[in-house]
C-alpha positions as a printed Julia matrix, in Angstrom:
138×3 Matrix{Float64}:
   0.0    0.0     0.0
   2.84   2.37    0.82
   4.23   1.78   -2.67
   0.96   3.13   -4.12
   0.82   6.19   -1.87
   4.51   7.14   -1.89
   4.56   8.71   -5.39
   1.67  11.0    -4.41
   3.43  12.07   -1.22
   6.64  12.83   -3.13
   4.74  14.71   -5.87
   2.89  16.75   -3.23
   6.13  17.71   -1.46
   7.8   18.75   -4.71
   4.8   20.91   -5.65
   4.74  22.41   -2.16
   8.39  23.42   -2.44
   7.85  24.92   -5.91
   4.83  26.88   -4.66
   6.78  28.2    -1.68
   9.63  29.26   -4.0
   7.19  31.09   -6.33
   5.73  32.99   -3.37
   9.22  33.86   -2.07
  10.24  35.13   -5.53
   7.06  37.22   -5.78
   7.67  38.8    -2.38
  11.32  39.47   -3.25
  10.46  41.22   -6.52
   7.79  43.25   -4.73
  10.31  44.25   -2.07
  12.77  45.35   -4.78
   9.98  47.61   -6.11
   9.25  49.01   -2.62
   5.94  47.16   -2.63
   4.12  44.75   -0.35
   1.96  41.96   -1.74
  -1.49  42.33   -0.2
  -3.27  39.7    -2.27
  -2.0   36.84   -4.41
  -2.97  33.64   -6.21
  -0.86  30.89   -7.67
  -1.65  27.99  -10.0
   0.4   25.55  -12.07
   3.65  27.44  -12.73
   2.15  30.93  -12.38
   1.59  33.51   -9.66
  -0.06  36.93   -9.54
   0.01  39.47   -6.74
  -0.91  43.07   -6.09
   0.11  46.0    -3.93
  -3.14  47.99   -3.89
  -1.58  50.94   -2.07
   1.13  51.54   -4.68
  -1.02  50.2    -7.54
   1.55  47.64   -8.64
   0.66  44.28  -10.17
   3.16  41.42  -10.33
   2.84  38.38  -12.59
   5.11  35.41  -13.12
   4.75  32.46  -15.44
   7.25  29.69  -15.94
   7.24  27.65  -19.14
   9.63  25.2   -20.76
  11.21  27.95  -22.85
  11.48  30.81  -20.35
  10.55  32.35  -17.03
   8.36  35.42  -17.45
   8.16  37.94  -14.65
   6.64  41.37  -15.01
   5.68  44.21  -12.73
   2.98  46.56  -13.97
   2.05  50.0   -12.71
  -1.74  49.91  -12.87
  -2.36  53.52  -11.87
  -3.37  54.3   -15.48
  -5.41  51.12  -15.98
  -8.59  51.86  -17.93
 -10.12  48.4   -18.05
  -9.4   44.76  -17.56
 -11.1   42.01  -19.54
 -10.88  38.26  -20.01
  -9.94  36.96  -23.44
 -10.98  33.35  -24.13
  -9.66  31.52  -27.18
 -11.52  28.35  -28.12
 -11.12  25.92  -30.99
 -13.9   24.96  -33.41
 -15.18  22.37  -30.91
 -15.49  25.05  -28.2
 -12.56  23.59  -26.27
 -10.65  26.23  -24.36
  -7.23  26.84  -25.9
  -6.13  30.0   -24.05
  -7.29  32.13  -21.17
  -5.77  35.61  -20.87
  -6.26  38.76  -18.85
  -6.02  41.84  -21.05
  -5.08  45.12  -19.36
  -5.81  48.34  -21.27
  -4.05  51.55  -20.21
  -4.53  55.25  -20.92
  -1.06  55.99  -22.27
   0.81  52.73  -22.72
   0.36  49.52  -24.73
  -2.08  46.81  -23.71
  -0.6   44.07  -21.53
  -1.76  40.46  -21.86
  -1.26  37.99  -19.0
  -1.67  34.35  -19.96
  -3.42  32.29  -17.3
  -3.95  29.11  -19.33
  -2.55  27.67  -22.54
  -3.65  24.21  -23.64
  -0.27  23.64  -25.31
   1.5   24.02  -21.95
  -1.07  22.6   -19.53
  -3.55  20.03  -20.75
  -5.97  20.27  -17.84
  -7.65  23.45  -16.68
  -8.14  23.48  -12.92
  -9.0   26.7   -11.1
  -7.72  29.19  -13.69
 -11.23  30.37  -14.63
 -12.1   31.27  -11.04
  -8.74  32.96  -10.51
  -8.91  35.05  -13.7
 -12.48  36.15  -12.91
 -11.4   37.18   -9.42
  -8.53  39.28  -10.8
 -10.67  40.87  -13.49
 -13.14  41.99  -10.82
 -10.38  43.16   -8.48
  -8.56  45.18  -11.15
 -11.73  46.74  -12.55
 -12.61  47.96   -9.04
  -9.26  49.74   -8.86
  -9.84  51.66  -12.11
């Protein structure tokens, strides 16, 4: 029985360590920007956090090709919307948060990509939460 359970225990510990490292990295980058993360969410290989006081948004996504980490000043945010890309069978291919600003280019944050992660878990709930949160700030 232990042989059956052991892989799950090991997998859980590895994921726990990766999650802790993502949170530490987020807090470190925020600190370097004189910010404090007041709210955050993490999923798969991604994490998002916000300093509402300083209006700074932090986003990190790790993929096979690269690690993406960006900090965004959202003081000029006009609107935030969810962009869903589906194939002809209505299967979700991509899930992105699109940030539109007054005087700078639109920023797109990818929450889900079927080519990187086959199974969608809680990304829909997380992206809806952040859309609501960011639209309240505008």
